[in-house]
C-alpha positions as CSV (number, residue, x, y, z in Angstrom):
1,M,60.9,62.7,102.8
2,N,57.7,64.8,102.9
3,T,57.3,68.5,102.9
4,L,57.5,69.0,106.6
5,F,61.1,70.3,106.4
6,G,61.0,71.4,102.7
7,N,62.2,68.2,101.1
8,A,59.5,66.6,99.0
9,L,59.8,63.0,97.7
10,E,58.4,62.0,94.3
11,K,55.9,59.2,94.9
12,D,56.5,57.5,91.5
13,E,60.1,56.7,92.6
14,I,58.8,54.3,95.1
15,E,58.4,50.7,93.9
16,K,54.9,49.9,95.3
17,V,53.7,46.5,96.4
18,S,50.2,45.8,95.1
19,E,48.7,44.5,98.3
20,Y,48.6,47.3,100.8
21,Y,46.0,50.0,101.3
22,Q,46.5,53.0,99.1
23,H,45.2,56.4,100.3
24,Q,44.0,59.4,98.3
25,D,46.3,62.1,96.9
26,G,49.4,59.8,97.1
27,W,49.5,60.0,100.9
28,T,52.4,58.2,102.6
29,N,52.6,57.7,106.4
30,R,55.2,59.5,108.4
31,L,57.7,58.6,111.2
32,I,59.3,61.8,112.5
33,Q,62.2,62.3,114.9
34,G,62.2,65.5,116.7
35,D,60.6,67.5,119.5
36,S,56.8,66.8,119.3
37,H,55.9,70.5,120.1
38,L,58.1,71.8,117.2
39,V,56.8,69.1,114.8
40,M,53.2,69.6,115.6
41,A,53.6,73.4,115.3
42,S,55.1,72.8,111.8
43,L,52.3,70.5,110.8
44,L,49.8,73.2,111.9
45,E,51.5,76.4,110.5
46,R,53.7,75.3,107.7
47,E,51.7,72.4,106.3
48,G,48.3,73.9,107.0
49,M,47.0,70.8,108.7
50,A,44.5,72.6,111.0
51,G,41.3,70.5,111.2
52,K,42.8,67.6,109.3
53,V,43.5,65.0,112.1
54,Q,40.6,62.8,113.3
55,T,42.2,61.3,116.4
56,I,45.2,62.2,118.6
57,Y,46.6,59.6,121.0
58,L,49.0,61.0,123.6
59,D,51.0,58.7,126.0
60,P,53.2,61.3,127.8
61,P,55.4,60.6,130.7
62,Y,53.2,59.8,133.7
63,G,55.0,62.2,136.0
64,I,55.7,59.6,138.6
65,K,58.6,60.9,140.7
66,Y,59.6,62.9,137.6
67,G,62.0,60.2,136.4
68,G,62.4,58.5,133.1
69,N,62.3,55.0,131.7
70,W,64.8,55.2,128.9
71,Q,65.6,52.2,126.6
72,I,69.2,52.7,125.6
73,K,69.5,49.7,123.2
74,L,67.2,48.3,120.5
75,N,67.6,44.7,121.8
76,N,67.5,45.4,125.5
77,R,64.4,46.7,127.4
78,D,65.7,45.8,130.9
79,V,65.4,49.3,132.3
80,K,64.9,50.5,135.8
81,D,63.5,53.9,136.6
82,G,66.0,56.1,138.4
83,S,69.0,53.9,137.6
84,D,72.2,55.7,136.6
85,E,73.0,52.8,134.2
86,A,69.6,53.3,132.5
87,L,70.2,56.9,131.6
88,T,70.0,57.6,127.9
89,G,72.8,59.1,126.0
90,E,70.7,60.6,123.3
91,P,71.0,64.4,123.4
92,E,67.5,64.9,122.0
93,Q,66.0,62.8,124.8
94,I,68.0,64.5,127.6
95,K,67.1,67.9,126.4
96,A,63.4,66.9,126.3
97,F,63.8,65.4,129.7
98,R,65.3,68.5,131.2
99,D,62.7,70.7,129.6
100,T,59.9,68.5,130.8
101,W,61.0,68.0,134.4
102,E,63.1,71.2,135.2
103,L,60.4,72.5,137.5
104,G,58.7,69.2,138.4
105,I,55.0,69.1,137.9
106,H,54.9,72.7,136.8
107,S,57.1,72.3,133.7
108,Y,55.4,68.9,133.1
109,L,52.0,70.5,132.9
110,S,53.4,73.3,130.7
111,Y,54.9,70.6,128.4
112,L,51.5,68.9,128.1
113,R,49.5,72.1,127.8
114,D,51.6,73.3,124.9
115,R,51.0,70.1,123.0
116,L,47.3,69.9,123.8
117,L,46.7,73.5,122.5
118,I,48.2,72.5,119.1
119,A,46.4,69.2,119.2
120,K,43.0,70.9,119.5
121,E,43.8,73.1,116.4
122,L,44.9,70.0,114.4
123,L,41.7,68.1,115.2
124,T,38.6,68.0,112.9
125,E,35.4,69.2,114.4
126,S,34.4,65.6,114.9
127,G,37.8,64.6,116.3
128,S,38.9,63.1,119.6
129,C,42.0,63.4,121.8
130,F,43.0,60.6,124.2
131,V,45.7,61.1,126.9
132,Q,47.0,58.0,128.7
133,I,48.0,58.6,132.3
134,S,48.3,56.9,135.7
135,D,46.5,57.8,138.9
136,E,49.4,60.0,140.1
137,N,48.4,62.9,137.9
138,V,45.1,62.0,136.3
139,H,43.3,64.7,138.2
140,L,45.7,67.4,137.0
141,V,45.6,66.2,133.4
142,R,41.8,66.2,133.5
143,N,41.8,69.8,134.8
144,L,44.2,70.8,132.1
145,M,42.1,69.2,129.4
146,D,39.0,71.0,130.8
147,E,41.0,74.2,130.3
148,V,42.1,73.4,126.7
149,F,39.0,71.6,125.3
150,G,36.3,72.9,127.6
151,S,34.6,70.8,130.3
152,E,31.5,70.4,128.0
153,N,33.7,68.4,125.6
154,F,34.7,65.8,128.2
155,V,33.6,62.3,126.8
156,S,34.8,59.7,129.3
157,M,37.6,58.6,131.6
158,I,38.4,54.9,130.7
159,S,40.0,52.7,133.3
160,F,42.1,49.8,131.9
161,K,44.1,47.0,133.4
162,T,47.8,47.0,132.7
163,T,49.7,44.4,134.9
164,S,49.2,42.3,137.9
165,G,50.1,45.3,140.0
166,F,52.9,47.8,140.7
167,E,54.7,47.6,144.0
168,S,53.3,49.7,146.8
169,T,53.4,49.9,150.6
170,T,49.6,50.0,150.6
171,I,47.3,49.0,147.8
172,A,48.7,47.9,144.4
173,R,48.1,49.9,141.3
174,Q,46.8,47.5,138.6
175,G,45.7,49.9,135.9
176,D,45.9,53.3,134.2
177,Y,43.5,55.7,132.6
178,L,42.5,57.2,129.3
179,V,41.1,60.8,129.5
180,W,39.0,61.3,126.4
181,Y,37.9,64.7,125.1
182,A,36.2,65.7,121.9
183,K,36.9,68.9,120.0
184,N,33.2,69.4,119.8
185,S,31.1,66.9,121.7
186,E,28.0,67.7,119.6
187,Q,29.7,66.6,116.4
188,I,31.9,63.8,117.7
189,K,32.5,60.8,115.4
190,F,31.7,57.7,117.4
191,R,31.4,54.0,116.4
192,T,29.9,51.7,119.0
193,L,32.0,48.7,119.7
194,Y,30.6,45.4,121.1
195,F,32.1,42.3,122.6
196,E,30.5,38.9,122.5
197,Q,28.9,38.0,125.9
198,P,29.2,34.3,126.8
199,I,25.9,32.7,127.6
200,V,26.2,31.3,131.1
201,P,23.2,29.5,132.6
202,G,22.0,31.3,135.7
203,E,23.6,34.6,134.9
204,G,22.8,37.7,132.9
205,N,20.1,37.1,130.2
206,A,20.2,33.3,130.9
207,R,18.3,32.9,134.2
208,W,15.2,31.1,132.9
209,I,14.6,28.2,130.5
210,M,11.8,28.3,127.9
211,F,10.8,24.8,126.6
212,P,9.4,24.1,123.1
213,D,5.9,23.5,124.5
214,G,5.8,27.1,126.0
215,T,6.4,26.1,129.6
216,Y,9.3,27.7,131.5
217,R,11.2,27.5,134.7
218,G,14.3,28.9,136.4
219,V,17.7,27.5,135.9
220,N,18.5,25.0,138.6
221,S,21.7,24.5,140.6
222,E,23.0,21.6,138.5
223,E,22.5,23.5,135.2
224,R,24.2,26.5,136.8
225,D,27.3,24.7,137.9
226,G,27.5,22.8,134.6
227,T,27.0,19.3,135.9
228,K,23.8,19.0,133.8
229,N,23.2,20.4,130.3
230,I,20.3,22.6,129.2
231,P,17.6,20.4,127.6
232,I,17.8,20.2,123.8
233,G,15.5,22.7,122.1
234,A,15.2,24.9,125.1
235,R,16.1,28.6,125.1
236,L,17.6,30.6,127.9
237,Y,16.1,34.0,128.7
238,K,15.7,36.7,131.3
239,P,12.3,38.3,132.4
240,D,12.8,42.0,131.8
241,N,10.9,45.2,132.7
242,I,8.0,46.0,130.3
243,V,6.9,49.3,131.7
244,S,8.3,52.9,131.5
245,Q,7.9,55.8,133.9
246,G,5.2,58.3,133.2
247,S,1.4,57.9,133.3
248,A,-0.5,57.2,130.1
249,N,-3.4,59.5,129.0
250,T,-5.9,56.7,129.6
251,S,-5.9,53.4,131.6
252,Q,-4.1,50.5,129.9
253,P,-5.7,47.2,131.1
254,F,-4.2,44.2,129.2
255,E,-5.7,40.7,129.4
256,F,-3.3,37.8,129.1
257,K,-4.1,34.1,129.7
258,G,-7.3,34.9,131.5
259,K,-6.0,37.6,133.8
260,T,-6.0,41.4,133.4
261,Y,-2.8,43.3,134.1
262,N,-2.3,47.1,134.5
263,P,1.0,49.0,134.6
264,P,1.9,50.3,138.0
265,S,0.9,53.8,139.1
266,K,2.6,56.6,137.2
267,S,3.9,54.3,134.5
268,H,2.8,52.8,131.1
269,W,3.5,49.8,128.9
270,K,6.7,50.1,126.9
271,A,5.1,48.6,123.8
272,N,2.4,50.6,122.1
273,Y,-1.0,49.9,123.5
274,P,-2.9,47.7,122.7
275,D,-1.5,46.4,119.4
276,G,2.1,46.2,120.5
277,M,1.3,44.3,123.6
278,E,-0.9,41.9,121.7
279,R,2.0,41.2,119.2
280,L,4.3,40.4,122.2
281,A,1.7,38.0,123.5
282,K,1.3,36.2,120.2
283,S,5.0,35.9,119.7
284,G,5.4,34.2,123.1
285,R,7.4,37.1,124.6
286,L,5.4,37.6,127.9
287,H,6.5,36.0,131.2
288,I,4.0,35.8,134.1
289,A,5.4,36.8,137.5
290,K,3.4,36.8,140.7
291,N,1.2,39.8,140.0
292,S,2.6,41.2,136.8
293,I,3.9,40.4,133.4
294,Q,7.4,40.9,132.1
295,Y,9.1,40.9,128.7
296,I,11.0,37.7,127.7
297,R,14.5,38.7,126.5
298,Y,16.2,35.6,125.1
299,A,20.0,35.4,125.6
300,D,20.5,34.9,121.9
301,D,18.4,37.9,120.9
302,F,21.6,39.9,120.9
303,P,24.5,38.0,122.6
304,Y,26.7,41.1,122.6
305,Q,27.4,43.9,125.0
306,R,28.7,47.5,124.4
307,Y,32.1,48.3,125.8
308,G,31.9,50.6,128.8
309,N,34.7,52.6,130.4
310,L,36.2,49.7,132.3
311,W,38.5,47.4,130.3
312,T,39.8,44.4,132.2
313,D,41.2,42.4,129.3
314,T,44.2,44.7,128.4
315,A,46.9,43.5,130.8
316,M,50.4,43.2,129.4
317,G,53.1,41.4,131.1
318,S,55.2,38.2,131.1
319,F,52.2,36.0,131.0
320,T,50.2,38.0,128.3
321,D,51.7,39.7,125.3
322,D,55.5,40.2,124.7
323,K,56.9,43.7,124.9
324,I,59.5,45.1,122.5
325,Y,59.7,48.5,124.2
326,V,60.1,49.3,127.9
327,V,56.9,51.4,128.2
328,Q,54.8,49.7,125.4
329,T,51.0,50.0,125.4
330,N,48.9,47.0,124.7
331,D,47.5,47.1,121.1
332,K,44.0,46.5,122.3
333,I,43.8,49.8,124.1
334,I,44.8,51.9,121.1
335,Q,42.8,49.7,118.7
336,R,39.5,50.4,120.6
337,C,40.2,54.1,120.7
338,L,40.8,54.3,117.0
339,L,37.9,52.0,116.0
340,M,35.5,54.1,118.2
341,T,36.6,57.5,116.7
342,T,37.9,56.9,113.2
343,D,37.0,55.3,109.9
344,P,39.4,53.8,107.3
345,G,41.3,56.6,105.6
346,D,41.1,59.0,108.6
347,L,44.3,60.5,109.9
348,V,45.7,59.6,113.3
349,L,48.5,61.5,115.1
350,D,50.7,60.1,118.0
351,P,53.2,62.7,119.3
352,T,54.6,60.0,121.7
353,C,55.7,57.2,119.3
354,G,57.5,54.9,121.6
355,S,57.5,51.4,120.0
356,G,55.1,52.6,117.3
357,T,52.0,50.9,118.6
358,T,49.7,53.6,117.4
359,A,51.3,53.5,113.9
360,Y,51.1,49.7,113.9
361,V,47.4,49.6,114.9
362,A,46.5,52.5,112.5
363,E,48.3,50.6,109.7
364,Q,46.4,47.4,110.5
365,W,43.1,49.1,110.3
366,G,43.7,51.2,107.2
367,R,44.1,54.6,108.9
368,R,46.6,57.1,107.9
369,W,49.2,58.0,110.5
370,I,51.9,60.4,111.7
371,T,54.0,59.6,114.7
372,I,56.7,61.5,116.5
373,D,59.5,60.8,119.0
374,T,62.7,62.4,120.2
375,S,64.4,59.0,120.7
376,R,66.4,57.4,117.9
377,I,66.0,54.1,119.7
378,A,62.2,54.4,119.8
379,L,62.0,55.3,116.2
380,N,64.3,52.5,115.1
381,I,62.2,50.0,117.1
382,A,59.0,51.4,115.5
383,K,60.6,51.3,112.0
384,T,61.7,47.7,112.4
385,R,58.3,46.7,113.8
386,L,56.5,48.3,110.8
387,M,58.9,46.9,108.2
388,T,58.4,43.3,109.5
389,A,54.7,43.6,110.2
390,V,52.1,41.4,108.4
391,F,48.4,42.1,108.6
392,P,45.1,40.5,107.6
393,F,43.7,41.7,104.3
394,Y,40.3,43.2,105.0
395,N,37.9,43.4,102.0
396,L,37.1,46.9,100.9
397,Y,33.4,48.0,100.8
398,D,34.0,49.3,97.3
399,D,36.3,46.8,95.5
400,E,36.0,48.5,92.1
401,S,37.2,52.0,93.1
402,A,39.5,50.6,95.9
403,D,38.6,53.8,97.9
404,I,39.5,52.9,101.5
405,R,37.5,55.9,102.7
406,Q,34.3,53.8,101.9
407,G,35.4,51.5,104.6
408,F,35.5,47.7,104.9
409,K,32.9,45.0,104.6
410,Y,32.0,44.4,108.2
411,K,30.2,41.6,109.9
412,T,26.7,42.6,111.0
413,V,24.4,40.9,113.5
414,P,20.7,41.3,114.1
415,H,19.6,43.0,117.3
416,I,16.1,41.8,118.3
417,T,14.5,44.3,120.6
418,L,11.1,44.8,122.4
419,K,10.4,47.7,120.1
420,S,11.0,45.8,116.8
421,L,8.8,42.9,118.0
422,A,6.0,45.2,119.2
423,N,6.0,47.3,116.0
424,D,6.3,44.2,113.8
425,E,9.5,45.5,112.3
426,P,12.6,43.6,111.2
427,P,15.3,43.6,113.8
428,A,17.9,46.3,113.8
429,T,21.3,45.5,112.4
430,E,24.5,46.2,114.4
431,T,27.9,46.6,112.7
432,L,30.9,44.9,114.3
433,Y,33.6,47.4,113.4
434,D,36.3,45.2,114.8
435,Q,35.3,42.2,112.7
436,P,35.7,43.1,109.0
437,E,35.6,40.4,106.3
438,Q,39.0,38.9,105.6
439,D,40.5,37.6,102.4
440,K,42.5,34.6,103.7
441,K,44.2,34.2,100.3
442,K,45.9,37.6,100.6
443,L,48.7,38.8,102.9
444,R,49.1,42.5,103.6
445,V,52.2,44.4,104.5
446,S,52.8,48.0,105.7
447,G,52.4,50.6,103.1
448,P,55.1,53.2,102.3
449,F,56.1,55.5,105.1
450,T,58.8,58.2,105.3
451,V,61.3,58.6,108.0
452,E,62.0,62.3,108.7
453,T,64.3,64.2,111.0
454,L,63.8,67.6,112.5
455,Q,67.1,69.4,112.0
456,N,68.6,71.3,114.8
457,Y,68.4,74.7,113.0
458,E,65.9,76.7,115.0
459,P,65.1,80.4,114.0
460,T,65.7,83.0,116.7
461,T,62.7,85.2,117.7
462,P,63.3,88.8,118.7
463,E,62.5,87.9,122.3
464,E,65.4,85.4,122.3
465,L,68.0,87.8,121.0
466,D,68.5,89.1,124.6
467,D,69.6,85.6,125.6
468,E,72.5,85.5,123.0
469,I,75.2,86.5,125.5
470,R,74.0,83.8,128.0
471,V,74.0,81.2,125.2
472,N,77.6,82.2,124.2
473,E,78.7,81.9,127.8
474,E,77.1,78.4,128.0
475,E,78.8,77.3,124.8
476,G,82.2,78.6,126.1
477,A,81.7,76.7,129.3
478,F,80.8,73.6,127.4
479,E,83.9,73.8,125.3
480,E,86.0,74.4,128.4
481,H,84.4,71.3,129.9
482,I,85.3,69.3,126.8
483,K,88.9,70.5,126.9
484,Q,89.3,69.4,130.6
485,H,87.9,65.9,129.9
486,L,90.1,65.5,126.8
487,V,93.2,66.0,128.9
488,S,91.9,63.8,131.8
489,A,90.3,61.0,129.9
490,G,91.6,61.0,126.4
491,I,90.0,59.3,123.4
492,K,89.3,55.6,123.3
493,N,88.6,53.4,120.3
494,G,86.3,50.9,122.1
495,T,89.1,48.6,123.4
496,K,90.0,49.0,127.1
497,S,93.7,49.2,126.6
498,E,93.8,51.4,123.6
499,M,93.5,55.1,124.4
500,V,95.0,58.4,123.3
501,V,96.2,60.7,126.1
502,F,96.7,64.4,125.3
503,R,99.7,66.2,126.8
504,S,97.8,69.5,126.4
505,V,94.7,70.9,124.8
506,E,94.1,74.5,124.1
507,L,90.9,76.2,122.8
508,L,91.0,78.1,119.5
509,A,88.9,81.0,118.3
510,G,88.1,79.5,114.9
511,E,84.6,78.8,113.6
512,A,85.4,75.2,112.4
513,L,88.4,74.3,114.5
514,H,87.7,74.8,118.2
515,A,90.8,73.3,119.8
516,E,94.2,71.8,119.2
517,G,96.1,69.2,121.2
518,F,99.3,67.1,121.3
519,Y,99.6,63.4,121.9
520,Q,102.4,60.8,121.8
521,S,102.3,58.2,119.0
522,E,104.8,55.5,117.9
523,K,106.2,58.1,115.5
524,G,106.7,60.7,118.3
525,E,104.6,63.8,119.3
526,E,101.7,64.4,117.0
527,K,99.2,67.3,116.7
528,A,95.4,67.0,116.5
529,Y,92.7,69.6,115.8
530,F,89.2,69.3,117.3
531,H,85.8,70.4,115.9
532,I,83.4,70.4,118.9
533,G,79.8,69.9,118.0
534,P,76.8,71.5,119.8
535,K,75.7,70.4,123.2
536,F,72.1,69.8,122.1
537,G,72.4,69.4,118.3
538,T,73.7,67.5,115.4
539,V,77.2,67.9,113.8
540,S,76.4,68.9,110.2
541,K,78.2,67.8,107.1
542,K,78.9,71.4,106.1
543,L,80.7,72.2,109.3
544,V,82.8,69.1,109.0
545,S,83.7,70.1,105.4
546,D,84.8,73.5,106.8
547,A,86.9,71.9,109.5
548,I,88.6,69.6,106.9
549,K,89.3,72.6,104.7
550,Q,90.9,74.6,107.5
551,C,92.9,71.6,108.7
552,R,94.2,71.1,105.2
553,Q,95.2,74.7,104.9
554,K,97.1,74.6,108.2
555,G,98.9,71.4,107.1
556,D,100.5,70.8,110.5
557,A,98.3,68.1,112.1
558,S,98.0,64.3,111.6
559,W,94.5,63.9,113.1
560,L,91.2,65.9,112.8
561,V,88.8,64.8,115.6
562,I,85.1,65.6,115.0
563,L,83.5,65.6,118.5
564,G,79.7,65.3,118.9
565,F,76.7,63.6,120.5
566,S,75.1,63.0,117.1
567,F,76.1,63.3,113.5
568,E,74.3,63.7,110.2
569,S,74.1,60.3,108.7
570,D,76.2,60.9,105.6
571,I,79.4,62.3,107.3
572,E,82.3,60.0,106.4
573,G,85.7,59.8,108.0
574,G,88.9,58.5,106.5
575,S,92.2,59.8,105.2
576,Q,92.7,63.3,103.8
577,S,95.7,64.2,101.6
578,T,97.6,67.5,101.7
579,S,100.8,68.9,100.3
580,M,102.4,68.3,103.7
581,G,101.2,64.7,103.9
582,T,98.0,63.1,105.1
583,F,95.7,63.4,108.1
584,Q,93.1,61.2,109.5
585,V,89.5,62.4,110.0
586,D,87.5,60.6,112.7
587,K,84.0,61.0,114.3
588,V,84.3,60.8,118.1
589,R,81.2,60.3,120.2
590,I,81.2,62.5,123.4
591,H,80.5,60.3,126.4
592,D,77.0,60.5,127.9
593,D,78.3,61.8,131.2
594,L,78.8,65.3,129.8
595,L,75.1,65.4,129.0
596,Q,73.9,63.6,132.1
597,E,75.5,66.0,134.6
598,G,73.0,66.7,137.4
599,L,70.8,63.7,136.5
600,K,72.9,61.0,138.0
601,K,72.7,60.2,141.7
602,K,76.4,59.9,141.9
603,P,79.2,60.8,139.4
604,A,80.9,58.1,137.4
605,K,84.0,56.5,139.0
606,S,86.1,57.3,135.9
607,A,86.2,60.6,134.1
608,A,84.0,61.1,131.0
609,S,85.7,59.8,127.9
610,F,85.4,60.0,124.1
611,V,85.0,57.0,121.8
612,T,85.7,56.9,118.1
613,I,82.7,56.0,115.9
614,G,83.6,53.3,113.4
615,E,83.2,53.7,109.6
616,T,81.2,51.0,108.1
617,D,83.4,48.5,106.1
618,I,81.4,47.9,103.0
619,A,82.3,46.1,99.8
620,L,80.6,45.9,96.4
621,H,80.7,42.6,94.5
622,K,80.0,42.8,90.8
623,E,78.7,39.8,88.8
624,G,77.6,40.4,85.2
625,N,75.0,43.1,85.2
626,T,74.3,43.0,89.0
627,V,76.1,44.0,92.1
628,S,75.6,43.0,95.7
629,V,76.5,44.9,98.9
630,E,78.4,43.2,101.7
631,I,78.7,44.6,105.3
632,R,82.0,43.5,106.7
633,G,81.7,45.3,110.0
634,L,82.9,48.5,111.6
635,D,86.3,50.1,111.2
636,I,87.8,51.8,114.3
637,Y,90.9,54.0,113.9
638,D,93.7,53.5,116.4
639,P,95.8,56.7,116.4
640,I,98.5,55.3,118.6
641,Q,99.5,52.6,116.2
642,D,98.1,54.5,113.2
643,V,96.0,51.5,112.1
644,V,92.4,50.8,111.4
645,K,90.9,47.9,113.4
646,A,87.6,46.0,112.8
647,R,84.6,45.5,115.0
648,N,82.1,42.7,114.8
649,V,79.0,42.8,112.7
650,A,77.0,41.7,115.7
651,D,77.2,45.3,116.9
652,L,74.8,46.3,114.2
653,A,71.0,46.1,114.6
654,Y,70.0,46.3,111.0
655,W,71.0,47.9,107.7
656,M,69.2,49.2,104.6
657,V,70.0,49.7,101.0
658,D,68.8,52.3,98.5
659,D,69.9,50.9,95.1
660,D,69.4,54.1,93.2
661,Y,70.2,56.9,95.6
662,D,69.4,60.4,94.3
663,G,71.7,62.2,96.7
664,S,68.8,63.6,98.8
665,N,66.1,61.1,99.6
666,F,67.0,57.7,101.0
667,V,64.3,55.2,99.7
668,V,64.5,51.8,101.4
669,K,64.6,49.1,98.8
670,Q,66.2,46.3,100.9
671,V,66.5,45.8,104.6
672,F,68.4,43.2,106.7
673,F,68.3,42.4,110.4
674,C,71.8,41.1,111.0
675,G,71.9,42.1,114.7
676,G,68.2,41.4,115.4
677,D,66.3,38.4,116.7
678,K,65.5,36.0,114.0
679,S,62.3,35.1,115.7
680,E,60.8,38.5,114.8
681,F,60.4,37.1,111.2
682,D,58.9,33.8,112.3
683,K,55.3,35.1,112.1
684,W,55.9,36.6,108.6
685,R,57.5,33.5,107.2
686,K,54.9,31.3,108.8
687,G,52.2,33.3,107.1
688,L,53.8,32.9,103.8
689,D,54.5,29.2,104.3
690,N,50.8,28.6,105.2
691,L,49.8,30.3,102.0
692,A,52.4,28.6,99.9
693,K,50.4,25.6,98.9
694,D,50.0,24.5,95.3
695,T,46.7,26.2,94.8
696,T,47.7,29.6,96.2
697,K,51.5,29.9,95.8
698,K,51.3,31.8,92.5
699,K,48.7,34.2,94.0
700,V,50.9,34.9,97.0
701,E,53.9,35.6,94.8
702,K,51.8,37.9,92.7
703,T,50.4,39.7,95.7
704,L,53.8,40.4,97.3
705,K,55.8,40.6,94.0
706,I,58.3,38.2,95.5
707,E,59.2,34.5,95.2
708,I,59.1,32.5,98.3
709,D,62.8,31.6,98.4
710,D,64.4,30.0,101.4
711,E,67.8,31.5,100.5
712,A,66.3,35.0,100.3
713,F,64.8,34.6,103.8
714,E,68.2,33.5,105.1
715,R,69.7,36.7,103.6
716,L,67.3,38.8,105.6
717,Y,69.5,38.0,108.6
718,G,72.8,38.2,106.8
719,H,75.4,40.7,105.7
720,I,75.1,40.4,101.9
721,S,72.3,42.1,100.0
722,H,70.1,40.7,97.3
723,P,71.5,41.3,93.8
724,I,71.0,44.8,92.5
725,E,70.6,45.5,88.8
726,V,73.1,48.0,87.4
727,K,71.1,50.5,85.4
728,N,73.7,53.0,84.5
729,K,77.4,53.8,85.0
730,G,78.0,55.8,88.1
731,Q,74.8,54.5,89.7
732,K,74.8,55.4,93.4
733,I,74.0,52.8,96.1
734,A,73.4,54.2,99.6
735,V,73.8,51.9,102.6
736,R,72.5,53.0,106.0
737,V,73.6,51.0,109.0
738,I,71.9,51.3,112.4
739,S,73.7,50.2,115.6
740,Q,72.1,48.7,118.7
741,F,72.4,52.2,120.2
742,G,70.3,53.8,117.4
743,E,73.3,55.5,115.8
744,E,73.0,55.7,112.0
745,I,76.0,55.6,109.7
746,M,75.4,56.1,105.9
747,K,77.8,55.4,103.1
748,V,77.3,56.1,99.4
749,L,79.0,53.9,96.8
750,S,79.2,54.4,93.1
751,V,79.1,51.5,90.6
752,K,82.0,51.6,88.2
């Protein structure tokens, strides 16, 4: 955990792998869950990061019909905009959605303006900001960016192809836009990117043929359609303009092959006269047209072309690249933006994380990164993507110091121009920033990154104090709403036929116990207390402890129900003992319907219900001086029969282990993808297998500090951890389990 929320992590506690790029001052990249406006403000004010970010990439909601594409499970991206079934249940996302769309385009533009204002302050003087948007609101976004950055700092509006076309009653939309502004256009950092231009006879710079004997002719139809090859030894070229506008001080007659040529009226020769023109003639670079001469530009003088502001090779769909997130952006788009405006070691910020494409691309190209999202689903997808990523190892420019800020060793190509030939100079050298040298014997993985959460404790400003009465009224109405649904819907444990129905529920005035209710069990009538968490917030461990304490003091209930939309990860349920007996403590997830009121097109057929959240069933197996962790599944409490029932491990997306937990910072030492798709590791394993030949196997194992072990790979998709060395008595092992819905459950075990 970094210092964003006052919880610093000692870097020497992280076991580092040797082959990833290390940044200066012990920097670790950051994945942050929370409202992007609050996080960016904290980066600016609390961490003093003004002028530290080189490039910001924003992919906000497009503002189309003011709806939302919400992915509600890690392993399912089949989402339809406007569908009731596709509504998220994450309180952070729903609050952000309501804030963004409450007043339609007006609140949307306010949302964007607030973030752009902070973005400008975070940027370096040479920095750039990209906003990805569709044609629906691109004009409004550009006006807004004119206001924030100044129209003089507009750089470009890039059009890029996305899919084969969105449905429309008129013309299909096949692309989106990048609106690009600089903080200061006079100081902007810009690296020119090129793509290799295929040499096609009859097109571009390949319209004429120069033969070895100096004769030339145009490309014929057979050579143009490919039925006949270009003669061996011949070169393709294009006759190009050799004059520039503006009259020379004196006349410039030039004799070539027995004829005198003059530049047209009010123009002059591009090459310096007469020496430059004579050098072009001697080097065979002059082409005779009817009444003029032209410069011979060979197709292979520089078979590259600069990228413009129209990108047609970026489509992403069922026949191109696979998506892992419902609104995922093609890597190529972000890659070009970063390569044009940053160098290795520069800092990139994406306040709209999504599937983590910006972080993924920044990691690939040796840039530092910070990315933010309100959605737990999005951040867990990004986290999984980064943990399983494998990248080429690009050779550093300065191998000895290993300072990534010096850049990579890039491929360079000569650029022969009229100027260099006329002045008898060596050709210019162009750097291909997207083609660094690779070390094929090395395999690179993601460097360390922290996962941080913005807690829901927000300071109240003097202006907000007047709203306190209104807030209390809203909380009271929310608790009354909860009470009504507890009576009408009861609490389920995940099985259709198993549900607790309450005879009555009454609200209480306590700070930790908010309601009491009575239900019928096999033993007779039982009493339950309820702690009701915030509508838009997280149930904290401290409040749960207070509720348990008060329930213990009362001693007249058999069940304490902790109701909430989200919970701090280390809250555990279970049985609590009192002098009057025992009572069960359970976390109960409030149904999404209570958050989605007003968003659905029609109300649910059944009343909103409450479902118990299972405790992770975890076991420690000791063998000699090592232990291993086994995930057995989820335990769900059934209050009717007063028993705990198991759920399947397939409900889990992945789980992680910190084998020496310090009680504060969870440092991932092992990760397992029990509920994931095994194919996501195919690329990683294939990369290792290809390298694991006799001559390189030892180098690979040294690089990654692992042995290429088939059994270990199988465990990556299992439920038993790798062996953990027991270092001391009472050593704490923390296990964090993530469900397919992004819910996190953490359990801490002590080694005896």
